[in-house]
C-alpha positions as CSV (number, residue, x, y, z in Angstrom):
1,M,85.7,106.9,92.5
2,A,82.1,105.6,92.7
3,Y,78.9,106.8,94.3
4,L,77.8,105.2,97.6
5,Q,74.5,103.9,96.2
6,S,76.4,101.6,93.8
7,S,77.9,99.4,96.4
8,F,76.2,99.7,99.8
9,D,72.8,98.4,100.8
10,T,70.3,101.3,101.4
11,R,68.8,99.7,104.6
12,F,71.8,100.9,106.6
13,S,71.3,104.6,105.7
14,L,75.0,105.3,105.0
15,Q,74.1,107.1,101.8
16,L,72.4,109.8,103.8
17,S,75.6,110.8,105.6
18,P,77.1,114.2,104.6
19,N,80.7,114.5,103.7
20,A,81.1,110.9,102.6
21,F,83.3,109.6,99.8
22,L,84.2,106.2,98.4
23,V,87.5,105.2,96.9
24,R,88.0,102.0,94.9
25,L,91.4,100.5,94.9
26,G,91.5,97.4,92.6
27,R,89.1,94.9,94.2
28,R,88.7,96.8,97.4
29,E,86.6,99.8,98.5
30,I,87.3,102.3,101.2
31,F,84.3,104.4,102.4
32,V,84.8,107.4,104.7
33,C,82.1,109.3,106.4
34,R,81.2,111.0,109.7
35,D,79.8,108.6,112.2
36,F,76.2,109.4,113.1
37,R,75.1,106.1,114.7
38,Q,74.6,105.7,118.5
39,R,76.8,103.0,119.8
40,S,75.5,100.7,122.6
41,Y,79.0,100.1,123.9
42,A,81.9,102.1,125.2
43,V,83.9,103.4,122.2
44,N,87.7,103.7,122.4
45,P,88.5,107.4,122.1
46,L,91.3,107.0,119.5
47,L,90.6,103.9,117.3
48,D,87.8,101.4,117.5
49,C,87.6,98.4,115.2
50,S,84.6,96.2,114.7
51,T,82.9,94.0,112.1
52,G,80.6,95.8,109.7
53,V,76.9,95.7,109.4
54,Q,77.3,93.7,106.2
55,A,79.2,90.4,105.8
56,G,82.9,91.0,104.8
57,H,83.1,94.6,106.0
58,L,85.5,96.0,108.6
59,E,84.6,99.3,110.4
60,L,87.3,101.6,111.9
61,L,86.1,104.5,114.0
62,F,88.7,107.3,114.4
63,F,88.4,109.8,117.3
64,K,84.7,108.9,117.8
65,K,84.0,110.9,114.7
66,W,85.2,109.4,111.4
67,L,84.0,106.0,110.2
68,V,86.1,104.1,107.7
69,I,84.6,101.0,106.1
70,L,86.8,98.5,104.3
71,S,85.1,96.0,101.9
72,K,85.3,94.1,98.7
73,A,84.2,96.0,95.6
74,N,80.8,95.1,94.2
75,W,81.0,95.4,90.4
């Protein structure tokens, strides 16, 4: 497991999110945190999928509460 500051850019403020953790599986990373951003679109109540704020990231929003970000590991 790695710390958030090691792989994500600080300008998106994801490292300030409480209850966050990062799991590294081979060349991939899975980052899980509570979603604190205001969305400008209607969010699907169960599962919402969108491109991430950085290139190559995929964001999954579960139950309008938990944000899961899938990305390549930055070594």
